C-alpha positions in Angstrom: -75.6 54.3 16.7 -76.2 53.9 13.0 -76.5 50.2 12.2 -73.4 48.8 13.8 -71.1 46.7 11.7 -70.3 43.5 13.5 -67.1 43.7 15.5 -65.4 44.3 18.8 -66.5 47.3 21.0 -65.7 48.3 24.6 -68.3 48.7 27.3 -67.5 50.8 30.4 -68.9 49.3 33.6 -69.6 50.4 37.1 -66.5 50.2 39.3 -65.7 46.6 40.3 -68.6 45.2 38.2 -66.6 43.6 35.4 -67.0 40.0 36.5 -70.7 40.4 37.3 -71.3 42.0 33.8 -69.3 39.2 32.2 -71.6 36.5 33.8 -74.7 38.3 32.6 -73.2 38.7 29.1 -72.5 35.0 29.1 -76.0 34.2 30.1 -77.3 36.5 27.3 -75.1 34.6 24.8 -73.1 37.7 23.9 -69.4 37.1 23.1 -67.1 39.1 25.4 -63.5 39.3 26.4 -62.5 40.3 30.0 -58.7 40.2 30.2 -57.5 39.4 33.7 -54.1 39.1 35.6 -53.4 37.1 38.7 -52.3 39.6 41.4 -51.5 39.2 45.1 -53.9 41.2 47.4 -52.7 41.8 50.9 -55.4 42.1 53.6 -54.9 42.7 57.3 -55.1 39.1 58.2 -54.2 37.2 55.0 -52.8 37.3 51.5 -54.7 36.1 48.5 -54.2 35.6 44.7 -57.0 37.0 42.7 -57.8 37.5 39.0 -58.0 41.3 38.6 -59.2 42.9 35.4 -56.3 44.1 33.2 -58.4 47.2 32.4 -60.6 48.1 35.3 -64.2 49.0 34.4 -63.8 47.9 30.7 -65.1 44.8 28.9 -64.7 44.0 25.2 -67.8 42.6 23.5 -68.4 41.3 20.0 -71.6 42.8 18.5 -73.2 41.0 15.6 -76.4 43.1 15.2 -78.4 46.0 16.7 -80.3 43.7 19.0 -77.0 42.5 20.7 -75.8 46.1 20.9 -78.8 47.1 23.0 -79.0 43.9 25.0 -75.4 44.4 26.1 -76.1 48.0 27.1 -79.2 47.0 29.1 -77.3 44.6 31.4 -77.1 45.6 35.0 -73.7 47.2 35.7 -73.0 48.5 32.2 -72.8 52.3 31.8 -72.0 53.1 28.2 -70.0 52.2 25.1 -66.7 53.9 24.8 -66.8 56.6 22.1 -64.4 58.3 19.9 -65.8 61.7 19.2 -69.6 61.2 18.5 -69.3 57.6 17.3 -69.0 54.4 19.2 -65.4 53.3 18.9 -64.7 50.0 17.3 -61.7 47.9 18.4 -59.7 46.2 15.8 -59.4 42.4 15.9 -55.6 42.9 16.0 -55.8 44.7 19.4 -57.9 41.8 20.9 -55.5 39.3 19.4 -52.5 41.1 20.8 -53.9 41.3 24.3 -54.7 37.6 24.2 -51.1 36.9 23.1 -49.7 38.9 25.9 -51.9 37.1 28.5 -51.2 33.7 27.0 -47.5 34.1 27.8 -48.6 33.3 31.4 -46.0 35.5 33.2 -48.3 38.0 34.9 -45.5 39.6 36.9 -44.0 41.0 33.7 -47.2 42.7 32.5 -48.3 46.1 33.8 -50.9 48.5 32.6 -50.4 52.3 32.8 -52.3 55.4 31.8 -49.1 57.5 32.1 -47.8 59.4 29.0 -44.8 57.9 27.3 -42.8 59.7 24.7 -42.5 57.6 21.5 -39.6 55.1 21.9 -37.6 53.0 19.4 -39.9 50.8 17.4 -39.2 47.0 17.7 -40.6 43.8 16.3 -40.9 40.8 18.6 -39.2 38.0 16.7 -39.4 35.1 19.1 -41.8 33.6 21.6 -45.5 33.5 21.8 -45.8 37.2 20.9 -43.9 36.8 17.6 -44.9 39.5 15.1 -46.2 42.0 17.6 -44.8 45.6 17.3 -43.9 47.7 20.3 -41.7 50.5 21.6 -38.8 50.4 24.0 -39.4 52.8 26.9 -38.0 53.4 30.4 -40.5 52.7 33.2 -39.6 52.6 36.9 -35.9 52.4 36.1 -36.1 49.4 33.7 -36.5 49.1 30.0 -39.8 47.6 28.9 -41.7 47.0 25.7 -44.8 49.3 25.4 -47.9 48.2 23.5 -50.2 51.2 23.1 -54.0 50.9 23.2 -54.9 54.4 22.1 -58.7 53.9 22.2 -58.7 53.4 26.0 -55.7 55.7 26.7 -53.9 52.7 28.2 -50.4 51.2 27.7 -49.4 47.6 28.3 -45.8 47.3 29.5 -44.0 43.9 29.1 -40.5 42.8 30.1 -38.9 40.7 27.3 -35.3 39.5 26.7 -33.4 41.6 24.2 -32.6 38.6 22.0 -36.4 38.3 21.3 -36.4 41.8 19.6 -35.5 43.2 16.2 -35.3 46.9 15.4 -38.2 48.0 13.1 -36.7 48.7 9.7 -39.3 51.4 8.9 
């Protein structure tokens, strides 16, 4: 990597190592963001609510300099930085902010992540609530209309259910 500019990047981890890597990043004083959702896991003998990663095997980290870049990569459980072509992909601050807004809403049942392809839908602006100012698209998913937030870097889509009176058609 040619002298990274400080900013957010995505590290791909070994399967089910996100929380272990997050602990090690914290111990190394590297700023990270691991978005999680409360989900109900059903086992043979019990049910349990757990915090599952929103994007399995991905952790967002904030790199300040080349030293942090390599320290984060040397942590046990990390595999590589997500790339776009031959360059390490940088995540915009807006994407991180939008994901934090979605999770701050606190209604985990209304948020889903999908890697399915969605045809572009009608653009809307969220005008009310904690996600005010966020842009999305209206799409049909599992028989219901949802708001789609695309994260093209990771080829993932976040689907959220919102009331229609919180939306305004994008004038563009």
